[in-house]
N, C-alpha and C positions, 0 to 999 in steps of 0.2 A: 499473360501478360495483365489481365485486368484482374485476376484473381490477386495477384502480388501487388499491385495498386490499392487493392480493397483491403487488404491484410495490412499493407504499410499505412494506410492513409484514412481508412473508413472504421466505422463501427458495425460493420455487417457480421454477422457470424455464419462461415461457410462450415459446411460439412465435411469432416474430415473423417479417415479411418479411425478408428477409435478402439485401443488394445485392451482398455481396463485396466491397466497399470498406472495411468497418469489420468489427472482431471480432464475430462472433456474440455473442448472448447467453450461450450455453454455453461459448464460449471465454473471454470477460470474466468468467464466474462462477467458471471453473477456474482461471485465472489468479488473480483475487484471493483463491481460498482457498488456492492455492500459496503465494504470497507471504504470507499470514498465519501459517500452518502452516511456514515457513521463514524467517521474519522475519530470525533472527539468522545465517542462512547468507549465502553469497554469492549475490547473487541476480544474476548477469547477463544480459544481454539474451540470450546464449546459452541459458543455463540455462532462461529464462523460455520462450524462443521452441521449444526442445524439449519443454518439457513440454505445450504446447498444439500441437506438430507443424506448426509453419511457419516460414520461414525468418526468420532477427535483423532484417533489411529489410524483411519484411513484417509481422513484429510491430509494429515500431516505426511504418512507414506506417498499417498498421491500428488500432492502439492511438490514433494521436493522431486519427483521424477518429473513431473511436466517443466518446473521452472530450474531446477537444480540447487533451490534455496529453500530454508523453512519458513513456515508461515510467520514466526515471529519478526524473522527477518524482511520478510515482506511487508507487514506491517507496518513496522518501524519504518522503514525507507520511504512509504506512502504517508506516514506522520512528517518526516522531514521535509517530504516535497510541500506537504501544504502548508508547513510551517513559512517555507522560503516565499510559498505564493503570498501569504500574509505578510510576510518583512517586505516585499517588493510593493505592494499594493497599498499598505495602510501604514499607521504611526502608531499603532496599537501597542502597550507596554509588552514586554518579554514575557510577563505572567500570563497575561491575557491569550497571548499567541500560543504560548504552550498549553492552556488550559483547551482552547479551541482546536487544538491539533493533537488533543488525545494523550498528552504527556502528562504525566502524575505531577511534576511542578517545571518551574524553568531550570532547575538545576540539570534536571534529566533532560529535557530538550536540548540544554547546551553540550553536555556528554553525547549525545546522539548525533546533534549536529556536526560537533567537531570530529568525531569518526568517521561520519558520513562523508564530509567534505574537506577536511581538515582546516577549516575556520570556525568561530564560534558565531551565533546568530547574530551579536553585535557587529562583528568584522564582516559579515556578510553585507546586514544594512548597508554599512558606510560605505560599502564597495557598489553599490547597485544604485 
């Protein structure tokens, strides 16, 4: 029960059996923190792979095995989540939010946001 609580609500990294086919929990945690800490930067597959010291192809394969999704999809979801936070907490213009969230421009953020949540950033901001 304690382990479940820590996994659900804590930041503790618990040792798990590691089969080598997927990212270890430590690698996944490091990757997620790196993405969140550098959300506005160019988060290329190579930069992410270098951060956790694996090859690009290894990262892509292991990430999909661990999460069921691609690294690109994960990074895009983190960017949308970051944009949501900025939309809720600030009154920054859309192009500033797009830049701070790592999108190439406001149009890219708009498309990604709509795909992820079914609404545009402007509609989301108006609803919160």
